[in-house]
C-alpha positions as CSV (number, residue, x, y, z in Angstrom):
1,M,21.2,-18.6,-17.5
2,Q,19.9,-15.3,-16.0
3,V,16.5,-16.0,-17.4
4,F,16.4,-19.4,-15.8
5,D,17.8,-18.1,-12.5
6,A,15.2,-15.3,-12.3
7,S,12.3,-17.7,-12.9
8,G,10.4,-19.3,-10.1
9,K,11.0,-23.0,-9.1
10,P,8.6,-25.6,-7.6
11,T,8.8,-25.7,-3.9
12,S,8.1,-28.4,-1.3
13,G,4.8,-28.4,0.6
14,V,2.6,-28.0,-2.5
15,L,-0.1,-30.2,-0.8
16,K,0.1,-27.9,2.2
17,G,-0.7,-24.8,0.1
18,S,2.8,-23.7,-1.1
19,T,1.4,-22.9,-4.6
20,R,3.0,-19.5,-5.2
21,W,6.3,-20.0,-7.0
22,L,7.8,-16.6,-7.0
23,G,10.8,-15.6,-9.2
24,M,13.3,-12.8,-8.9
25,Y,11.3,-9.8,-10.3
26,S,14.1,-7.2,-10.3
27,Q,16.7,-9.6,-11.7
28,C,14.5,-10.5,-14.6
29,L,13.6,-6.9,-15.6
30,A,17.4,-6.0,-15.3
31,I,18.3,-8.4,-18.1
32,D,19.4,-6.4,-21.1
33,G,22.0,-7.9,-23.4
34,K,22.7,-10.0,-26.4
35,A,21.6,-13.6,-26.6
36,Q,21.8,-16.5,-29.2
37,L,18.3,-17.1,-30.4
38,I,17.7,-19.7,-33.1
39,G,21.3,-19.4,-34.2
40,L,21.1,-15.6,-34.4
41,E,22.5,-13.0,-32.0
42,R,19.8,-10.7,-30.9
43,Q,19.2,-8.0,-28.3
44,M,17.1,-9.3,-25.5
45,K,15.4,-7.8,-22.5
46,G,13.8,-9.7,-19.6
47,E,10.0,-9.8,-19.1
48,Y,8.5,-11.1,-15.8
49,C,5.2,-13.1,-16.2
50,S,2.9,-14.9,-13.8
51,V,1.3,-18.1,-15.1
52,Q,-1.8,-19.4,-13.3
53,I,-2.3,-23.1,-13.7
54,Y,-5.9,-24.1,-12.6
55,L,-6.0,-27.7,-11.6
56,P,-8.7,-30.2,-12.7
57,A,-11.3,-31.1,-10.0
58,N,-9.8,-34.6,-9.4
59,L,-6.4,-33.1,-8.6
60,T,-7.9,-30.4,-6.5
61,R,-9.3,-33.0,-4.2
62,A,-5.8,-33.9,-3.2
63,F,-5.5,-30.6,-1.4
64,G,-8.8,-31.0,0.5
65,A,-11.5,-28.5,0.6
66,M,-10.2,-24.9,0.5
67,P,-11.5,-23.2,3.6
68,D,-13.0,-19.7,3.2
69,P,-13.6,-18.4,6.7
70,F,-14.0,-14.8,5.6
71,G,-16.6,-15.5,3.0
72,I,-14.5,-14.2,0.1
73,S,-15.8,-16.8,-2.4
74,G,-19.4,-16.2,-1.5
75,G,-19.9,-19.8,-0.5
76,K,-19.2,-21.1,-4.0
77,P,-16.7,-23.8,-4.8
78,Q,-13.5,-22.3,-5.9
79,P,-10.8,-23.8,-8.3
80,F,-7.3,-24.4,-7.0
81,A,-4.4,-22.8,-8.9
82,I,-0.7,-22.9,-8.9
83,T,0.9,-19.6,-9.7
84,W,4.3,-20.0,-11.4
85,D,6.3,-16.9,-12.2
86,I,8.7,-17.1,-15.1
87,C,11.2,-14.8,-16.9
88,V,10.9,-14.7,-20.7
89,P,12.2,-12.4,-23.5
90,N,10.2,-9.2,-23.7
91,S,9.3,-10.1,-27.3
92,C,6.9,-12.6,-25.8
93,S,3.3,-11.6,-25.0
94,S,1.1,-13.0,-22.3
95,N,-1.1,-14.6,-25.0
96,D,2.0,-16.3,-26.5
97,I,2.8,-17.8,-23.1
98,K,-0.8,-18.8,-22.4
99,N,-1.2,-20.5,-25.8
100,L,2.1,-22.3,-25.6
101,L,1.5,-23.7,-22.1
102,Q,-2.1,-24.5,-22.8
103,Q,-1.0,-26.7,-25.6
104,G,1.4,-28.6,-23.3
105,A,-1.3,-28.9,-20.6
106,D,-3.8,-30.3,-23.1
107,S,-1.4,-33.0,-24.2
108,V,-1.1,-34.1,-20.5
109,S,-4.9,-33.9,-19.7
110,P,-5.8,-37.4,-21.3
111,Y,-3.5,-39.1,-18.8
112,I,-5.1,-37.7,-15.6
113,G,-8.7,-38.8,-16.2
114,Q,-11.6,-36.3,-16.2
115,G,-11.0,-32.6,-16.4
116,K,-8.3,-30.5,-17.9
117,F,-5.8,-27.8,-16.9
118,N,-6.7,-24.2,-17.7
119,I,-3.9,-21.7,-18.2
120,D,-3.9,-18.0,-17.8
121,A,-0.9,-15.6,-17.9
122,V,-0.2,-11.9,-17.3
123,C,3.1,-10.1,-17.8
124,S,4.6,-7.0,-16.2
125,K,4.4,-5.0,-19.5
126,D,0.6,-5.6,-19.5
127,K,0.5,-3.5,-16.3
128,K,2.7,-0.7,-17.4
129,E,1.1,2.7,-17.8
130,D,2.5,6.2,-18.1
131,W,1.0,8.5,-15.4
132,K,1.8,11.6,-17.6
133,E,-0.9,10.4,-20.0
134,D,-3.5,10.0,-17.3
135,P,-5.6,13.2,-16.9
136,V,-6.7,12.2,-13.4
137,T,-3.1,11.8,-12.2
138,V,-2.0,15.0,-13.9
139,F,-4.8,16.9,-12.2
140,A,-4.1,15.4,-8.8
141,T,-0.4,16.2,-9.2
142,C,-1.1,19.9,-10.1
143,L,-3.6,20.2,-7.1
144,M,-1.1,18.6,-4.7
145,T,1.7,20.9,-5.9
146,F,-0.6,23.9,-5.4
147,F,-1.4,22.8,-1.8
148,T,2.3,22.1,-1.1
149,I,3.2,25.6,-2.2
150,V,0.4,27.2,-0.1
151,I,1.4,25.2,3.0
152,L,5.1,26.1,2.7
153,F,4.2,29.7,2.2
154,C,1.8,29.9,5.1
155,T,4.3,28.0,7.3
156,I,7.1,30.5,6.6
157,V,4.8,33.5,7.1
158,D,3.4,32.1,10.3
159,G,6.7,30.7,11.6
160,F,8.7,33.9,11.2
161,G,5.9,36.1,12.5
162,M,5.6,38.1,9.2
163,M,1.8,38.4,9.6
164,E,2.1,39.9,13.1
165,D,4.7,42.4,12.0
166,G,2.5,43.3,9.0
167,T,-0.5,43.7,11.4
168,K,1.4,46.0,13.7
169,N,2.7,48.2,10.9
170,N,-0.7,48.4,9.3
171,E,-2.2,49.5,12.6
172,D,0.5,52.1,13.2
173,K,-0.2,53.6,9.8
174,N,-3.9,53.3,9.4
175,S,-5.5,53.0,12.8
176,K,-7.1,56.0,14.4
177,T,-7.3,55.6,18.2
178,Q,-10.0,56.9,20.4
179,P,-10.0,56.8,24.2
180,V,-12.6,54.4,25.7
181,L,-13.5,54.4,29.3
182,L,-12.8,51.0,31.0
183,R,-15.2,50.5,33.9
184,N,-13.2,47.5,35.2
185,V,-10.1,49.5,36.1
186,V,-6.8,47.6,36.4
187,E,-4.7,49.0,39.2
188,F,-1.0,49.5,38.3
189,G,0.2,49.9,41.9
190,S,3.2,52.0,42.4
191,Q,5.0,51.5,39.1
192,Q,5.7,55.1,38.8
193,S,4.3,58.4,40.2
194,I,1.7,60.0,38.0
195,N,1.5,63.7,38.1
196,K,-1.8,65.5,37.9
197,S,-3.4,65.7,34.4
198,E,-0.5,63.7,32.8
199,L,-1.1,60.8,30.4
200,Y,1.2,57.9,29.6
201,L,0.8,55.7,26.5
202,D,1.9,52.1,27.0
203,Q,3.2,51.1,23.6
204,G,2.7,47.4,24.1
205,S,-0.9,47.4,25.1
206,N,-2.2,50.6,23.6
207,V,-3.7,51.9,26.9
208,V,-3.6,55.4,28.4
209,M,-2.6,55.4,32.1
210,T,-4.2,58.2,34.1
211,N,-4.1,59.6,37.6
212,H,-7.2,59.9,39.8
213,L,-10.1,61.5,37.8
214,K,-13.2,63.0,39.2
215,P,-16.6,63.2,37.5
216,R,-17.0,65.8,34.7
217,Q,-13.2,66.1,34.2
218,S,-12.2,66.2,30.6
219,I,-9.1,64.3,29.4
220,A,-7.9,63.7,25.8
221,G,-11.4,64.8,24.7
222,L,-13.2,62.4,26.9
223,V,-15.6,63.6,29.6
224,V,-15.5,61.3,32.6
225,N,-19.0,60.7,34.0
226,E,-17.8,58.7,37.1
227,E,-14.9,58.7,39.5
228,I,-11.9,56.6,38.3
229,P,-9.1,55.8,40.6
230,N,-5.5,55.5,39.4
231,G,-5.8,53.1,36.5
232,V,-6.2,53.0,32.7
233,L,-8.2,54.3,29.8
234,G,-8.4,51.9,26.9
235,M,-7.4,53.1,23.4
236,S,-9.7,51.6,20.7
237,T,-8.3,51.0,17.2
238,N,-10.0,50.9,13.8
239,K,-12.1,47.7,14.2
240,S,-12.6,47.0,10.5
241,T,-8.8,47.0,10.0
242,T,-8.2,44.8,13.0
243,N,-10.9,42.3,12.0
244,K,-9.6,42.1,8.5
245,N,-6.1,41.4,9.8
246,D,-7.4,38.7,12.2
247,K,-9.2,36.9,9.3
248,R,-6.0,37.0,7.3
249,K,-4.1,35.5,10.2
250,Q,-6.7,32.8,10.6
251,V,-6.4,31.8,7.0
252,I,-2.6,31.7,7.2
253,Q,-2.6,29.6,10.3
254,A,-5.2,27.2,8.8
255,F,-2.5,26.1,6.3
256,S,0.5,26.5,8.6
257,L,2.5,23.5,9.8
258,Y,4.0,25.7,12.5
259,T,0.6,26.2,14.1
260,N,-1.1,22.9,13.3
261,V,1.6,20.2,14.0
262,P,1.7,21.2,17.7
263,K,-2.1,21.0,17.8
264,L,-2.0,17.5,16.2
265,L,0.6,16.3,18.7
266,N,-1.0,17.9,21.7
267,T,-2.3,15.3,24.2
268,N,-4.0,17.7,26.6
269,Q,-7.7,17.1,27.1
270,G,-10.5,19.5,27.8
271,S,-12.5,19.5,31.0
272,G,-15.4,17.7,29.5
273,A,-13.4,15.0,27.7
274,L,-14.2,11.3,28.3
275,G,-10.6,10.1,28.8
276,C,-11.5,6.4,29.2
277,L,-12.6,6.3,25.6
278,N,-9.0,6.7,24.4
279,G,-8.1,3.3,26.0
280,I,-11.0,1.6,24.1
281,R,-9.7,3.2,20.9
282,V,-6.2,1.9,21.4
283,L,-7.3,-1.6,22.2
284,S,-9.8,-1.7,19.3
285,M,-7.2,-0.4,16.8
286,C,-4.7,-3.1,17.9
287,W,-7.5,-5.7,17.4
288,V,-8.3,-4.3,13.9
289,I,-4.6,-4.4,12.9
290,L,-4.2,-8.0,14.2
291,G,-7.3,-9.2,12.4
292,H,-6.3,-7.6,9.1
293,T,-2.8,-9.0,9.3
294,Y,-4.2,-12.5,9.3
295,S,-7.0,-11.9,6.8
296,I,-4.7,-10.3,4.2
297,M,-2.2,-13.2,4.5
298,M,-5.0,-15.8,4.5
299,P,-5.0,-18.0,1.3
300,R,-7.8,-16.7,-0.9
301,P,-9.2,-19.1,-3.5
302,P,-7.7,-19.8,-5.9
303,F,-4.5,-18.1,-4.9
304,S,-2.1,-18.2,-1.9
305,I,0.7,-15.7,-1.3
306,I,2.3,-17.5,1.6
307,S,4.0,-20.8,2.0
308,N,2.2,-23.7,3.6
309,G,-1.0,-21.6,3.6
310,L,-3.3,-24.5,4.4
311,E,-1.5,-25.1,7.7
312,M,-2.9,-21.8,8.9
313,F,-6.4,-23.2,8.9
314,K,-5.5,-25.6,11.6
315,K,-5.3,-22.6,13.9
316,L,-9.0,-21.8,13.4
317,N,-10.2,-24.4,15.8
318,Q,-7.9,-23.3,18.6
319,F,-9.4,-21.4,21.5
320,L,-6.9,-18.5,21.5
321,F,-7.6,-17.9,17.8
322,L,-11.2,-16.9,18.5
323,G,-10.1,-13.3,19.1
324,I,-8.7,-13.2,15.6
325,M,-11.6,-15.0,13.9
326,N,-14.0,-12.6,15.6
327,G,-12.0,-9.6,14.8
328,T,-14.9,-8.1,12.9
329,Y,-16.4,-7.1,16.2
330,S,-13.5,-4.7,16.7
331,V,-15.3,-2.4,14.3
332,D,-18.4,-2.5,16.4
333,S,-16.5,-0.9,19.3
334,F,-15.8,2.1,17.0
335,F,-19.5,2.4,16.2
336,L,-20.2,2.3,19.9
337,L,-17.7,5.1,20.5
338,S,-19.1,7.2,17.7
339,G,-22.7,6.8,18.9
340,L,-21.7,7.5,22.5
341,L,-19.9,10.7,21.6
342,V,-22.6,12.0,19.3
343,T,-25.3,11.4,21.9
344,Y,-23.2,12.8,24.8
345,L,-22.3,16.0,23.0
346,Y,-25.7,16.6,21.4
347,L,-27.5,16.2,24.7
348,K,-25.2,18.7,26.3
349,Q,-25.9,21.1,23.4
350,L,-29.7,20.6,23.8
351,K,-29.4,21.3,27.5
352,K,-27.3,24.4,27.0
353,E,-29.8,25.9,24.5
354,N,-32.9,24.7,26.2
355,G,-34.1,22.4,23.5
356,L,-34.0,22.0,19.7
357,K,-33.6,25.0,17.4
358,L,-33.7,24.9,13.6
359,P,-30.2,26.5,13.1
360,Q,-28.8,24.0,15.6
361,I,-29.9,20.9,13.7
362,A,-28.7,22.4,10.4
363,L,-25.3,23.1,11.9
364,F,-25.3,19.5,13.4
365,Y,-25.3,18.0,9.9
366,F,-23.3,20.7,8.2
367,H,-20.4,20.5,10.7
368,R,-20.1,16.8,10.3
369,V,-20.1,16.8,6.5
370,W,-17.7,19.8,6.3
371,R,-15.3,18.3,8.8
372,L,-14.9,15.0,7.0
373,T,-15.6,15.5,3.3
374,P,-12.8,17.9,2.1
375,L,-10.0,15.7,3.5
376,Y,-11.9,12.5,2.4
377,A,-12.1,13.9,-1.1
378,I,-8.3,14.6,-1.2
379,V,-7.5,11.0,0.0
380,L,-9.9,9.6,-2.5
381,L,-8.3,11.6,-5.3
382,C,-4.8,10.5,-4.3
383,N,-5.9,6.8,-4.1
384,T,-7.5,7.1,-7.6
385,A,-4.6,8.9,-9.2
386,Y,-1.5,7.3,-7.6
387,V,-2.0,3.8,-6.2
388,K,-1.9,2.0,-9.5
389,Y,1.5,3.7,-10.3
390,A,2.9,3.4,-6.8
391,I,2.9,-0.4,-6.4
392,S,5.1,-2.8,-8.4
393,G,6.5,-6.3,-8.0
394,P,5.5,-9.8,-8.7
395,L,2.4,-9.8,-6.4
396,T,0.9,-6.9,-8.4
397,L,0.3,-9.2,-11.4
398,V,-2.3,-11.5,-9.8
399,T,-4.9,-11.3,-7.0
400,P,-5.2,-10.5,-4.2
401,V,-2.7,-7.6,-4.4
402,S,-3.7,-6.6,-7.9
403,D,-7.1,-5.6,-6.3
404,F,-5.4,-2.3,-5.6
405,G,-5.4,-1.6,-9.4
406,A,-9.0,-2.7,-9.7
407,D,-9.8,-0.5,-6.7
408,S,-8.3,2.5,-8.5
409,D,-10.3,1.7,-11.6
410,N,-13.5,1.5,-9.6
411,C,-12.8,4.9,-8.0
412,R,-12.6,6.5,-11.5
413,K,-16.2,5.3,-12.1
414,Y,-17.9,5.4,-8.7
415,W,-16.0,8.1,-6.7
416,W,-19.3,10.0,-6.3
417,R,-20.8,7.2,-4.3
418,N,-18.1,7.7,-1.7
419,L,-18.6,11.5,-1.4
420,L,-22.3,10.9,-1.0
421,Y,-21.6,8.2,1.7
422,I,-23.6,5.5,-0.1
423,N,-20.8,3.3,-1.4
424,N,-21.7,0.5,1.0
425,M,-25.0,0.0,-0.7
426,F,-23.6,-1.4,-3.9
427,D,-21.9,-4.6,-5.2
428,A,-18.6,-5.2,-3.3
429,R,-16.9,-5.7,-6.6
430,E,-17.6,-2.0,-7.4
431,L,-16.2,-0.6,-4.2
432,C,-13.8,2.3,-4.3
433,M,-11.4,2.3,-1.4
434,G,-13.0,-0.8,0.2
435,V,-12.2,0.3,3.8
436,T,-14.3,3.4,3.5
437,W,-17.5,1.3,3.9
438,Y,-17.1,2.2,7.6
439,L,-17.3,6.0,6.8
440,A,-20.5,5.4,4.9
441,N,-22.1,3.4,7.6
442,D,-21.0,5.8,10.3
443,M,-22.3,8.8,8.4
444,Q,-25.7,7.1,7.7
445,M,-26.1,6.3,11.4
446,F,-25.1,9.9,12.3
447,F,-27.8,11.3,10.0
448,V,-30.6,9.2,11.7
449,S,-29.2,9.7,15.3
450,P,-31.5,12.6,16.2
451,L,-34.4,10.2,15.9
452,V,-33.0,8.5,19.0
453,I,-31.3,11.5,20.7
454,L,-34.3,13.8,20.7
455,P,-36.7,11.3,22.4
456,L,-33.9,10.7,25.0
457,Y,-33.9,14.5,25.7
458,Y,-37.6,15.2,25.7
459,F,-39.0,11.8,26.9
460,P,-36.1,9.9,28.5
461,V,-38.1,6.7,29.2
462,V,-39.4,6.6,25.6
463,G,-35.9,7.2,24.3
464,M,-34.4,4.4,26.3
465,L,-37.1,2.0,25.2
466,L,-36.5,3.0,21.6
467,A,-32.8,2.5,21.9
468,I,-33.2,-0.9,23.5
469,G,-35.7,-1.9,20.8
470,L,-33.3,-1.0,18.0
471,I,-30.4,-3.0,19.7
472,A,-32.7,-6.0,20.1
473,T,-33.8,-5.7,16.4
474,H,-30.2,-5.6,15.3
475,I,-29.2,-8.7,17.3
476,T,-32.2,-10.6,16.0
477,T,-31.8,-9.8,12.3
478,T,-28.1,-10.6,12.5
479,A,-28.8,-14.0,14.1
480,V,-31.5,-14.9,11.6
481,I,-29.2,-13.9,8.6
482,N,-26.4,-16.1,9.9
483,L,-28.6,-19.0,10.7
484,D,-29.9,-19.1,7.1
485,R,-26.3,-19.5,6.0
């Protein structure tokens, strides 16, 4: 009874696209008990399987043509399938189920005219893998554990001020101070009367307070060459020790949540910031999210993961739906922002340094790669190592959600394409982290951006004509490609 209850049931609206008959995944896998099988009492555990029933062409016509507005099928006719999830004893394999149901479908095929049913099946145990036996996941876990320990340690040291205390103690023990004349004297007013030839050491700022000194007077071994009113003499410390401590502090703070979280949450903008761009970012991001929400839920040949999926296509001809159907242009706004900022900041740099210098162009590229690649590599590693073990449920057995598993497998083969920012140049079926096509495009355009920015700086008219020409070329080629379709 539990096996039957946990299996999917045919629903209404099949002709409207309700072709995903889900069962109760957790209930099926929780079955563990004794059952009467062929007159014998046996121990039985539940196994959740998804069966894909591909309909013959003459039955597929009853559903009408399957729209494919996002070009997922590549313009090729796609079969239509009903996905029926069933609960079976775990002694059954996916091949057993496929063969059994294919025999039943073949016996029905002669009565429906031309064509035949094709059956495929996949079970939850086919997808089970142990992450402890996966070297990539083990390596990623060790690396993430190391980073976690480093971050916790640095946060504690930074948060409790241990590095500052250690710096002060080290300076007290090892620093040798020498008086240094400060030409820009800070007046202390009438804090206290200073008697002739007396010195006062301020413990907090390491300065020597003096009375009025005349030229050629000697004080603390320092001969004064110019007249100094009541003020200060600086006390220099051992520079090598101070620099070393400063570098240690920078390393600690680089991994400290105490220092970096407030920076991440800080909304203050610098004096040269283009604040209006933040509004464009927010609107574009909302547009991206809205478009992806619909595209992910859109029925994809031959599967649908929502009820009455074909009804969604009636919305495509409505005027208000144009914003969603043209959601791909939301990404263009991010390209616009990226190009605008690169041009704006690089032109400012060129103006500041009076033209192009070789070290400047080298840093231009290095800074970009160094800023993105380390974090990108960590995200790439986590996606490769953990995604296939992090997802579970009935939708992971068949497309489109099972693409996450395929994506992880692609990353194990082609991860290097992502780190070289060339992953958008290969077959879409070989993509690792499909959304990172944007990073590849953006990096490639960044690398060629000086070809436009430098003419804008040295020959503004030529640079403007070049930019306009490139925009016109892009519009023309896009139009020609789409007209051919």
